[in-house]
N, CA, C and O atoms as CSV, one atom per row, in Angstrom:
chain,resi,resn,atom,element,x,y,z
A,1,MET,N,N,75.815,40.944,4.044
A,1,MET,CA,C,74.446,40.800,3.635
A,1,MET,C,C,73.969,42.127,3.040
A,1,MET,O,O,74.293,43.200,3.550
A,2,LYS,N,N,73.201,42.037,1.962
A,2,LYS,CA,C,72.668,43.210,1.279
A,2,LYS,C,C,71.626,43.903,2.164
A,2,LYS,O,O,70.816,43.241,2.812
A,3,LYS,N,N,71.654,45.222,2.186
A,3,LYS,CA,C,70.661,45.990,2.943
A,3,LYS,C,C,69.289,45.851,2.280
A,3,LYS,O,O,69.169,45.915,1.057
A,4,VAL,N,N,68.284,45.665,3.088
A,4,VAL,CA,C,66.907,45.595,2.603
A,4,VAL,C,C,66.376,47.023,2.528
A,4,VAL,O,O,66.209,47.684,3.553
A,5,ASN,N,N,66.112,47.495,1.310
A,5,ASN,CA,C,65.616,48.851,1.108
A,5,ASN,C,C,64.119,48.904,0.871
A,5,ASN,O,O,63.465,49.902,1.175
A,6,LYS,N,N,63.578,47.814,0.322
A,6,LYS,CA,C,62.151,47.805,0.009
A,6,LYS,C,C,61.575,46.426,0.292
A,6,LYS,O,O,62.093,45.405,-0.162
A,7,ILE,N,N,60.482,46.427,1.057
A,7,ILE,CA,C,59.771,45.193,1.390
A,7,ILE,C,C,58.401,45.251,0.732
A,7,ILE,O,O,57.669,46.230,0.871
A,8,LEU,N,N,58.072,44.197,0.021
A,8,LEU,CA,C,56.757,44.068,-0.593
A,8,LEU,C,C,55.985,43.021,0.191
A,8,LEU,O,O,56.517,41.953,0.492
A,9,VAL,N,N,54.749,43.315,0.519
A,9,VAL,CA,C,53.919,42.351,1.228
A,9,VAL,C,C,52.631,42.139,0.442
A,9,VAL,O,O,51.965,43.094,0.040
A,10,ALA,N,N,52.295,40.875,0.235
A,10,ALA,CA,C,51.073,40.502,-0.475
A,10,ALA,C,C,49.927,40.474,0.524
A,10,ALA,O,O,50.038,39.874,1.593
A,11,CYS,N,N,48.828,41.126,0.170
A,11,CYS,CA,C,47.691,41.207,1.081
A,11,CYS,C,C,46.387,40.940,0.331
A,11,CYS,O,O,46.013,41.687,-0.573
A,12,ASP,N,N,45.709,39.872,0.717
A,12,ASP,CA,C,44.380,39.589,0.144
A,12,ASP,C,C,43.277,39.830,1.179
A,12,ASP,O,O,42.116,39.483,0.962
A,13,LEU,N,N,43.664,40.429,2.306
A,13,LEU,CA,C,42.780,40.765,3.421
A,13,LEU,C,C,42.284,39.553,4.207
A,13,LEU,O,O,41.351,39.680,5.000
A,14,SER,N,N,42.880,38.396,4.006
A,14,SER,CA,C,42.586,37.251,4.867
A,14,SER,C,C,43.323,37.464,6.194
A,14,SER,O,O,44.196,38.327,6.292
A,15,ASN,N,N,42.967,36.678,7.209
A,15,ASN,CA,C,43.658,36.795,8.500
A,15,ASN,C,C,45.163,36.570,8.343
A,15,ASN,O,O,45.969,37.238,8.990
A,16,TYR,N,N,45.529,35.626,7.481
A,16,TYR,CA,C,46.942,35.332,7.275
A,16,TYR,C,C,47.674,36.529,6.673
A,16,TYR,O,O,48.794,36.846,7.070
A,17,SER,N,N,47.034,37.183,5.717
A,17,SER,CA,C,47.715,38.305,5.072
A,17,SER,C,C,47.740,39.538,5.967
A,17,SER,O,O,48.673,40.336,5.881
A,18,ILE,N,N,46.743,39.712,6.819
A,18,ILE,CA,C,46.753,40.835,7.757
A,18,ILE,C,C,47.930,40.683,8.712
A,18,ILE,O,O,48.622,41.656,9.011
A,19,GLN,N,N,48.156,39.472,9.186
A,19,GLN,CA,C,49.309,39.219,10.053
A,19,GLN,C,C,50.607,39.477,9.294
A,19,GLN,O,O,51.562,40.008,9.860
A,20,ALA,N,N,50.645,39.107,8.030
A,20,ALA,CA,C,51.833,39.336,7.215
A,20,ALA,C,C,52.085,40.834,7.028
A,20,ALA,O,O,53.232,41.279,7.066
A,21,VAL,N,N,51.023,41.605,6.827
A,21,VAL,CA,C,51.164,43.062,6.676
A,21,VAL,C,C,51.734,43.667,7.954
A,21,VAL,O,O,52.651,44.487,7.901
A,22,GLU,N,N,51.199,43.270,9.083
A,22,GLU,CA,C,51.696,43.792,10.357
A,22,GLU,C,C,53.160,43.404,10.570
A,22,GLU,O,O,53.961,44.221,11.024
A,23,TYR,N,N,53.503,42.178,10.247
A,23,TYR,CA,C,54.891,41.714,10.373
A,23,TYR,C,C,55.807,42.503,9.441
A,23,TYR,O,O,56.876,42.955,9.850
A,24,ALA,N,N,55.387,42.666,8.192
A,24,ALA,CA,C,56.193,43.398,7.210
A,24,ALA,C,C,56.364,44.858,7.625
A,24,ALA,O,O,57.438,45.432,7.446
A,25,ALA,N,N,55.314,45.458,8.176
A,25,ALA,CA,C,55.399,46.845,8.635
A,25,ALA,C,C,56.410,46.970,9.780
A,25,ALA,O,O,57.208,47.906,9.812
A,26,ASP,N,N,56.367,46.024,10.712
A,26,ASP,CA,C,57.350,46.020,11.803
A,26,ASP,C,C,58.764,45.864,11.262
A,26,ASP,O,O,59.688,46.563,11.680
A,27,MET,N,N,58.913,44.941,10.330
A,27,MET,CA,C,60.227,44.690,9.754
A,27,MET,C,C,60.736,45.918,8.994
A,27,MET,O,O,61.896,46.303,9.136
A,28,ALA,N,N,59.877,46.521,8.201
A,28,ALA,CA,C,60.277,47.703,7.428
A,28,ALA,C,C,60.722,48.817,8.360
A,28,ALA,O,O,61.713,49.500,8.102
A,29,GLU,N,N,59.986,48.991,9.436
A,29,GLU,CA,C,60.347,50.023,10.406
A,29,GLU,C,C,61.701,49.723,11.053
A,29,GLU,O,O,62.525,50.620,11.232
A,30,SER,N,N,61.918,48.463,11.397
A,30,SER,CA,C,63.157,48.106,12.108
A,30,SER,C,C,64.403,48.208,11.232
A,30,SER,O,O,65.494,48.461,11.744
A,31,VAL,N,N,64.259,48.015,9.924
A,31,VAL,CA,C,65.435,48.096,9.041
A,31,VAL,C,C,65.418,49.360,8.179
A,31,VAL,O,O,66.235,49.517,7.272
A,32,ASP,N,N,64.470,50.261,8.478
A,32,ASP,CA,C,64.338,51.527,7.752
A,32,ASP,C,C,64.182,51.297,6.249
A,32,ASP,O,O,64.898,51.878,5.434
A,33,ALA,N,N,63.223,50.431,5.908
A,33,ALA,CA,C,62.958,50.098,4.501
A,33,ALA,C,C,61.585,50.633,4.095
A,33,ALA,O,O,60.710,50.837,4.936
A,34,ALA,N,N,61.415,50.853,2.805
A,34,ALA,CA,C,60.108,51.232,2.268
A,34,ALA,C,C,59.202,50.004,2.296
A,34,ALA,O,O,59.657,48.877,2.103
A,35,LEU,N,N,57.917,50.240,2.538
A,35,LEU,CA,C,56.944,49.156,2.567
A,35,LEU,C,C,55.931,49.363,1.452
A,35,LEU,O,O,55.309,50.420,1.346
A,36,VAL,N,N,55.776,48.335,0.621
A,36,VAL,CA,C,54.796,48.355,-0.464
A,36,VAL,C,C,53.832,47.201,-0.233
A,36,VAL,O,O,54.240,46.044,-0.133
A,37,ILE,N,N,52.552,47.532,-0.151
A,37,ILE,CA,C,51.518,46.519,0.045
A,37,ILE,C,C,50.858,46.291,-1.304
A,37,ILE,O,O,50.335,47.224,-1.914
A,38,VAL,N,N,50.885,45.039,-1.769
A,38,VAL,CA,C,50.293,44.729,-3.077
A,38,VAL,C,C,49.041,43.875,-2.869
A,38,VAL,O,O,49.042,42.902,-2.116
A,39,ASN,N,N,47.985,44.273,-3.559
A,39,ASN,CA,C,46.730,43.541,-3.536
A,39,ASN,C,C,46.346,43.260,-4.976
A,39,ASN,O,O,46.406,44.142,-5.833
A,40,VAL,N,N,45.950,42.019,-5.235
A,40,VAL,CA,C,45.600,41.620,-6.597
A,40,VAL,C,C,44.102,41.336,-6.682
A,40,VAL,O,O,43.555,40.546,-5.913
A,41,ILE,N,N,43.460,41.999,-7.630
A,41,ILE,CA,C,42.063,41.696,-7.937
A,41,ILE,C,C,42.106,40.523,-8.910
A,41,ILE,O,O,42.599,40.642,-10.032
A,42,ASN,N,N,41.588,39.409,-8.462
A,42,ASN,CA,C,41.742,38.143,-9.171
A,42,ASN,C,C,41.031,38.150,-10.527
A,42,ASN,O,O,39.890,38.596,-10.650
A,43,GLN,N,N,41.732,37.646,-11.529
A,43,GLN,CA,C,41.189,37.581,-12.884
A,43,GLN,C,C,39.914,36.750,-12.952
A,43,GLN,O,O,39.020,37.061,-13.739
A,44,ARG,N,N,39.816,35.714,-12.153
A,44,ARG,CA,C,38.595,34.892,-12.198
A,44,ARG,C,C,37.387,35.700,-11.750
A,44,ARG,O,O,36.283,35.491,-12.254
A,45,ASP,N,N,37.582,36.629,-10.802
A,45,ASP,CA,C,36.484,37.506,-10.381
A,45,ASP,C,C,36.110,38.473,-11.497
A,45,ASP,O,O,34.931,38.746,-11.724
A,46,LEU,N,N,37.112,38.985,-12.187
A,46,LEU,CA,C,36.858,39.903,-13.298
A,46,LEU,C,C,36.128,39.202,-14.436
A,46,LEU,O,O,35.256,39.782,-15.083
A,47,ASP,N,N,36.497,37.944,-14.671
A,47,ASP,CA,C,35.815,37.168,-15.715
A,47,ASP,C,C,34.330,36.994,-15.374
A,47,ASP,O,O,33.473,37.082,-16.253
A,48,MET,N,N,34.038,36.751,-14.109
A,48,MET,CA,C,32.651,36.575,-13.680
A,48,MET,C,C,31.882,37.896,-13.792
A,48,MET,O,O,30.734,37.910,-14.237
A,49,VAL,N,N,32.505,38.989,-13.395
A,49,VAL,CA,C,31.855,40.301,-13.514
A,49,VAL,C,C,31.580,40.605,-14.982
A,49,VAL,O,O,30.527,41.146,-15.319
A,50,GLU,N,N,32.507,40.266,-15.841
A,50,GLU,CA,C,32.336,40.480,-17.287
A,50,GLU,C,C,31.103,39.715,-17.792
A,50,GLU,O,O,30.309,40.247,-18.568
A,51,LYS,N,N,30.956,38.476,-17.348
A,51,LYS,CA,C,29.786,37.684,-17.764
A,51,LYS,C,C,28.485,38.306,-17.271
A,51,LYS,O,O,27.508,38.397,-18.014
A,52,VAL,N,N,28.483,38.726,-16.027
A,52,VAL,CA,C,27.284,39.330,-15.451
A,52,VAL,C,C,26.972,40.653,-16.149
A,52,VAL,O,O,25.806,40.961,-16.399
A,53,SER,N,N,27.993,41.427,-16.462
A,53,SER,CA,C,27.781,42.748,-17.067
A,53,SER,C,C,27.153,42.660,-18.457
A,53,SER,O,O,26.609,43.645,-18.955
A,54,GLN,N,N,27.225,41.503,-19.075
A,54,GLN,CA,C,26.601,41.323,-20.378
A,54,GLN,C,C,25.077,41.259,-20.280
A,54,GLN,O,O,24.375,41.365,-21.285
A,55,HIS,N,N,24.575,41.085,-19.051
A,55,HIS,CA,C,23.136,40.934,-18.846
A,55,HIS,C,C,22.502,42.080,-18.063
A,55,HIS,O,O,21.303,42.058,-17.788
A,56,THR,N,N,23.298,43.071,-17.707
A,56,THR,CA,C,22.766,44.199,-16.940
A,56,THR,C,C,23.613,45.443,-17.180
A,56,THR,O,O,24.795,45.358,-17.514
A,57,ASP,N,N,22.985,46.589,-17.003
A,57,ASP,CA,C,23.703,47.861,-17.120
A,57,ASP,C,C,24.245,48.317,-15.766
A,57,ASP,O,O,24.975,49.304,-15.688
A,58,LYS,N,N,23.893,47.612,-14.719
A,58,LYS,CA,C,24.195,48.059,-13.364
A,58,LYS,C,C,25.634,47.787,-12.927
A,58,LYS,O,O,26.084,48.353,-11.931
A,59,ILE,N,N,26.347,46.956,-13.631
A,59,ILE,CA,C,27.718,46.633,-13.235
A,59,ILE,C,C,28.612,46.586,-14.471
A,59,ILE,O,O,28.238,46.073,-15.526
A,60,THR,N,N,29.794,47.137,-14.297
A,60,THR,CA,C,30.812,47.060,-15.349
A,60,THR,C,C,32.115,46.622,-14.704
A,60,THR,O,O,32.302,46.770,-13.496
A,61,VAL,N,N,32.993,46.095,-15.497
A,61,VAL,CA,C,34.285,45.651,-14.978
A,61,VAL,C,C,35.060,46.839,-14.415
A,61,VAL,O,O,35.663,46.738,-13.346
A,62,SER,N,N,35.047,47.956,-15.126
A,62,SER,CA,C,35.812,49.119,-14.647
A,62,SER,C,C,35.259,49.643,-13.318
A,62,SER,O,O,36.032,50.029,-12.441
A,63,ASN,N,N,33.937,49.661,-13.158
A,63,ASN,CA,C,33.354,50.078,-11.878
A,63,ASN,C,C,33.691,49.081,-10.777
A,63,ASN,O,O,33.982,49.471,-9.646
A,64,TYR,N,N,33.652,47.803,-11.107
A,64,TYR,CA,C,33.993,46.769,-10.121
A,64,TYR,C,C,35.434,46.959,-9.645
A,64,TYR,O,O,35.704,46.904,-8.446
A,65,ILE,N,N,36.343,47.179,-10.567
A,65,ILE,CA,C,37.749,47.377,-10.202
A,65,ILE,C,C,37.894,48.619,-9.327
A,65,ILE,O,O,38.564,48.579,-8.295
A,66,ARG,N,N,37.274,49.714,-9.734
A,66,ARG,CA,C,37.373,50.961,-8.971
A,66,ARG,C,C,36.835,50.783,-7.550
A,66,ARG,O,O,37.498,51.155,-6.582
A,67,GLU,N,N,35.640,50.217,-7.427
A,67,GLU,CA,C,35.029,50.031,-6.114
A,67,GLU,C,C,35.820,49.039,-5.258
A,67,GLU,O,O,35.966,49.240,-4.053
A,68,THR,N,N,36.317,47.994,-5.863
A,68,THR,CA,C,37.102,47.010,-5.124
A,68,THR,C,C,38.387,47.635,-4.606
A,68,THR,O,O,38.771,47.404,-3.460
A,69,ARG,N,N,39.053,48.420,-5.435
A,69,ARG,CA,C,40.276,49.098,-5.001
A,69,ARG,C,C,39.989,50.047,-3.842
A,69,ARG,O,O,40.740,50.084,-2.867
A,70,GLU,N,N,38.914,50.807,-3.944
A,70,GLU,CA,C,38.555,51.736,-2.874
A,70,GLU,C,C,38.281,50.997,-1.571
A,70,GLU,O,O,38.790,51.376,-0.516
A,71,ASN,N,N,37.473,49.938,-1.649
A,71,ASN,CA,C,37.129,49.162,-0.448
A,71,ASN,C,C,38.358,48.513,0.171
A,71,ASN,O,O,38.551,48.575,1.386
A,72,ARG,N,N,39.181,47.898,-0.651
A,72,ARG,CA,C,40.370,47.223,-0.125
A,72,ARG,C,C,41.376,48.230,0.435
A,72,ARG,O,O,42.035,47.966,1.441
A,73,SER,N,N,41.487,49.359,-0.210
A,73,SER,CA,C,42.381,50.409,0.277
A,73,SER,C,C,41.952,50.864,1.668
A,73,SER,O,O,42.785,51.025,2.559
A,74,GLU,N,N,40.664,51.068,1.846
A,74,GLU,CA,C,40.131,51.473,3.152
A,74,GLU,C,C,40.395,50.400,4.202
A,74,GLU,O,O,40.801,50.715,5.320
A,75,GLU,N,N,40.169,49.140,3.855
A,75,GLU,CA,C,40.374,48.047,4.814
A,75,GLU,C,C,41.844,47.918,5.220
A,75,GLU,O,O,42.152,47.743,6.399
A,76,ILE,N,N,42.735,48.004,4.257
A,76,ILE,CA,C,44.170,47.920,4.563
A,76,ILE,C,C,44.589,49.107,5.424
A,76,ILE,O,O,45.354,48.946,6.375
A,77,ALA,N,N,44.092,50.296,5.094
A,77,ALA,CA,C,44.420,51.489,5.888
A,77,ALA,C,C,43.937,51.340,7.328
A,77,ALA,O,O,44.627,51.750,8.262
A,78,LYS,N,N,42.746,50.751,7.510
A,78,LYS,CA,C,42.218,50.532,8.861
A,78,LYS,C,C,43.130,49.597,9.651
A,78,LYS,O,O,43.414,49.845,10.822
A,79,VAL,N,N,43.585,48.531,9.014
A,79,VAL,CA,C,44.472,47.584,9.682
A,79,VAL,C,C,45.743,48.284,10.149
A,79,VAL,O,O,46.182,48.105,11.285
A,80,LEU,N,N,46.321,49.076,9.267
A,80,LEU,CA,C,47.568,49.753,9.611
A,80,LEU,C,C,47.335,50.876,10.620
A,80,LEU,O,O,48.188,51.118,11.475
A,81,ALA,N,N,46.221,51.550,10.539
A,81,ALA,CA,C,45.908,52.598,11.513
A,81,ALA,C,C,45.720,52.001,12.903
A,81,ALA,O,O,46.106,52.610,13.901
A,82,ALA,N,N,45.130,50.812,12.969
A,82,ALA,CA,C,44.918,50.142,14.252
A,82,ALA,C,C,46.231,49.806,14.941
A,82,ALA,O,O,46.288,49.691,16.166
A,83,SER,N,N,47.284,49.649,14.148
A,83,SER,CA,C,48.606,49.382,14.740
A,83,SER,C,C,49.476,50.644,14.710
A,83,SER,O,O,50.705,50.576,14.748
A,84,ASN,N,N,48.793,51.805,14.640
A,84,ASN,CA,C,49.450,53.119,14.712
A,84,ASN,C,C,50.488,53.358,13.630
A,84,ASN,O,O,51.539,53.943,13.892
A,85,ARG,N,N,50.200,52.908,12.416
A,85,ARG,CA,C,51.106,53.143,11.284
A,85,ARG,C,C,50.748,54.457,10.611
A,85,ARG,O,O,49.576,54.763,10.391
A,86,ASP,N,N,51.747,55.204,10.298
A,86,ASP,CA,C,51.585,56.451,9.566
A,86,ASP,C,C,51.311,56.120,8.101
A,86,ASP,O,O,52.070,55.360,7.500
A,87,PRO,N,N,50.239,56.672,7.502
A,87,PRO,CA,C,49.954,56.393,6.087
A,87,PRO,C,C,51.116,56.739,5.155
A,87,PRO,O,O,51.221,56.182,4.062
A,88,ALA,N,N,51.974,57.639,5.574
A,88,ALA,CA,C,53.136,57.996,4.747
A,88,ALA,C,C,54.233,56.929,4.807
A,88,ALA,O,O,55.202,56.990,4.051
A,89,SER,N,N,54.078,55.956,5.703
A,89,SER,CA,C,55.139,54.950,5.866
A,89,SER,C,C,54.974,53.740,4.939
A,89,SER,O,O,55.797,52.825,4.966
A,90,TYR,N,N,53.937,53.732,4.137
A,90,TYR,CA,C,53.721,52.623,3.219
A,90,TYR,C,C,53.028,53.128,1.961
A,90,TYR,O,O,52.487,54.233,1.925
A,91,ARG,N,N,53.060,52.297,0.943
A,91,ARG,CA,C,52.381,52.598,-0.316
A,91,ARG,C,C,51.598,51.368,-0.725
A,91,ARG,O,O,52.073,50.245,-0.560
A,92,MET,N,N,50.395,51.570,-1.261
A,92,MET,CA,C,49.588,50.449,-1.732
A,92,MET,C,C,49.623,50.390,-3.253
A,92,MET,O,O,49.557,51.408,-3.943
A,93,VAL,N,N,49.729,49.158,-3.752
A,93,VAL,CA,C,49.722,48.910,-5.192
A,93,VAL,C,C,48.621,47.895,-5.463
A,93,VAL,O,O,48.542,46.854,-4.812
A,94,PHE,N,N,47.778,48.213,-6.431
A,94,PHE,CA,C,46.707,47.295,-6.816
A,94,PHE,C,C,46.978,46.800,-8.227
A,94,PHE,O,O,47.352,47.566,-9.116
A,95,ARG,N,N,46.779,45.500,-8.409
A,95,ARG,CA,C,46.996,44.889,-9.715
A,95,ARG,C,C,45.789,44.017,-10.028
A,95,ARG,O,O,45.039,43.636,-9.130
A,96,THR,N,N,45.609,43.707,-11.291
A,96,THR,CA,C,44.548,42.793,-11.695
A,96,THR,C,C,45.160,41.660,-12.492
A,96,THR,O,O,46.059,41.876,-13.305
A,97,GLY,N,N,44.671,40.449,-12.258
A,97,GLY,CA,C,45.169,39.300,-12.991
A,97,GLY,C,C,45.245,38.062,-12.115
A,97,GLY,O,O,44.543,37.949,-11.110
A,98,VAL,N,N,46.096,37.148,-12.507
A,98,VAL,CA,C,46.312,35.908,-11.744
A,98,VAL,C,C,47.237,36.269,-10.575
A,98,VAL,O,O,48.354,36.733,-10.803
A,99,PRO,N,N,46.794,36.067,-9.338
A,99,PRO,CA,C,47.538,36.583,-8.193
A,99,PRO,C,C,49.040,36.246,-8.157
A,99,PRO,O,O,49.861,37.148,-7.989
A,100,PHE,N,N,49.405,34.993,-8.307
A,100,PHE,CA,C,50.826,34.684,-8.179
A,100,PHE,C,C,51.647,35.358,-9.267
A,100,PHE,O,O,52.772,35.790,-9.014
A,101,ARG,N,N,51.108,35.454,-10.459
A,101,ARG,CA,C,51.829,36.122,-11.543
A,101,ARG,C,C,51.968,37.616,-11.271
A,101,ARG,O,O,53.020,38.208,-11.513
A,102,GLU,N,N,50.910,38.207,-10.772
A,102,GLU,CA,C,50.931,39.639,-10.498
A,102,GLU,C,C,51.857,39.980,-9.338
A,102,GLU,O,O,52.503,41.028,-9.347
A,103,ILE,N,N,51.926,39.107,-8.343
A,103,ILE,CA,C,52.858,39.330,-7.229
A,103,ILE,C,C,54.297,39.258,-7.732
A,103,ILE,O,O,55.127,40.092,-7.372
A,104,LEU,N,N,54.587,38.266,-8.560
A,104,LEU,CA,C,55.937,38.164,-9.122
A,104,LEU,C,C,56.277,39.379,-9.978
A,104,LEU,O,O,57.399,39.882,-9.920
A,105,ALA,N,N,55.322,39.853,-10.768
A,105,ALA,CA,C,55.550,41.041,-11.594
A,105,ALA,C,C,55.766,42.267,-10.711
A,105,ALA,O,O,56.604,43.116,-11.019
A,106,ALA,N,N,55.023,42.362,-9.626
A,106,ALA,CA,C,55.170,43.506,-8.720
A,106,ALA,C,C,56.550,43.512,-8.066
A,106,ALA,O,O,57.145,44.572,-7.872
A,107,ILE,N,N,57.053,42.336,-7.729
A,107,ILE,CA,C,58.401,42.248,-7.155
A,107,ILE,C,C,59.413,42.850,-8.123
A,107,ILE,O,O,60.271,43.642,-7.733
A,108,GLU,N,N,59.300,42.466,-9.378
A,108,GLU,CA,C,60.226,42.972,-10.397
A,108,GLU,C,C,60.061,44.476,-10.596
A,108,GLU,O,O,61.044,45.217,-10.577
A,109,GLU,N,N,58.830,44.925,-10.785
A,109,GLU,CA,C,58.578,46.342,-11.061
A,109,GLU,C,C,58.973,47.235,-9.892
A,109,GLU,O,O,59.515,48.322,-10.091
A,110,GLU,N,N,58.707,46.785,-8.697
A,110,GLU,CA,C,59.012,47.575,-7.510
A,110,GLU,C,C,60.471,47.441,-7.079
A,110,GLU,O,O,60.957,48.203,-6.243
A,111,LYS,N,N,61.158,46.463,-7.661
A,111,LYS,CA,C,62.544,46.176,-7.275
A,111,LYS,C,C,62.636,45.914,-5.765
A,111,LYS,O,O,63.492,46.450,-5.061
A,112,ALA,N,N,61.716,45.066,-5.312
A,112,ALA,CA,C,61.661,44.726,-3.892
A,112,ALA,C,C,62.814,43.801,-3.525
A,112,ALA,O,O,63.201,42.921,-4.294
A,113,ASP,N,N,63.345,44.022,-2.344
A,113,ASP,CA,C,64.428,43.172,-1.845
A,113,ASP,C,C,63.894,41.974,-1.091
A,113,ASP,O,O,64.592,40.972,-0.938
A,114,LEU,N,N,62.659,42.067,-0.618
A,114,LEU,CA,C,62.094,41.023,0.225
A,114,LEU,C,C,60.589,40.971,0.016
A,114,LEU,O,O,59.934,42.008,-0.090
A,115,LEU,N,N,60.040,39.756,-0.044
A,115,LEU,CA,C,58.595,39.547,-0.132
A,115,LEU,C,C,58.127,38.897,1.167
A,115,LEU,O,O,58.724,37.930,1.640
A,116,VAL,N,N,57.067,39.433,1.729
A,116,VAL,CA,C,56.435,38.836,2.904
A,116,VAL,C,C,55.019,38.467,2.495
A,116,VAL,O,O,54.304,39.268,1.893
A,117,MET,N,N,54.621,37.239,2.829
A,117,MET,CA,C,53.242,36.829,2.547
A,117,MET,C,C,52.812,35.777,3.544
A,117,MET,O,O,53.640,35.102,4.157
A,118,GLY,N,N,51.505,35.646,3.698
A,118,GLY,CA,C,50.967,34.665,4.637
A,118,GLY,C,C,51.119,33.254,4.099
A,118,GLY,O,O,51.511,33.046,2.950
A,119,THR,N,N,50.802,32.295,4.947
A,119,THR,CA,C,50.933,30.900,4.558
A,119,THR,C,C,49.737,30.393,3.785
A,119,THR,O,O,49.808,29.334,3.162
A,120,LYS,N,N,48.632,31.133,3.814
A,120,LYS,CA,C,47.435,30.770,3.058
A,120,LYS,C,C,46.836,32.032,2.485
A,120,LYS,O,O,47.199,33.145,2.867
A,121,GLY,N,N,45.906,31.838,1.554
A,121,GLY,CA,C,45.234,33.011,0.988
A,121,GLY,C,C,45.716,33.305,-0.404
A,121,GLY,O,O,45.253,34.259,-1.029
């Protein structure tokens, strides 16, 4: 069997994905693999922000992406800190687009050996 060197876990911050992150972190630790957590900012949300931004100066797509990445990064870090994970033991990747397509692209780009994801979300 091929050695697992890199595990990618999809996280949308739902309860299912939080459990998947914890499981993937345990697995990565047990097989001494790198852990990459991927979060996708959904294109449908960006489309809605784009529509709203046409009517106000208070929101832009780029600000929405930046703030969303910051918030999600903090939330994921809190989850991993609660289970005593060292921030150096994982890397977060943020993508924008259609979630399933972006997860598949991340698998290819990261050259992940294994994908972990929840059953819903």
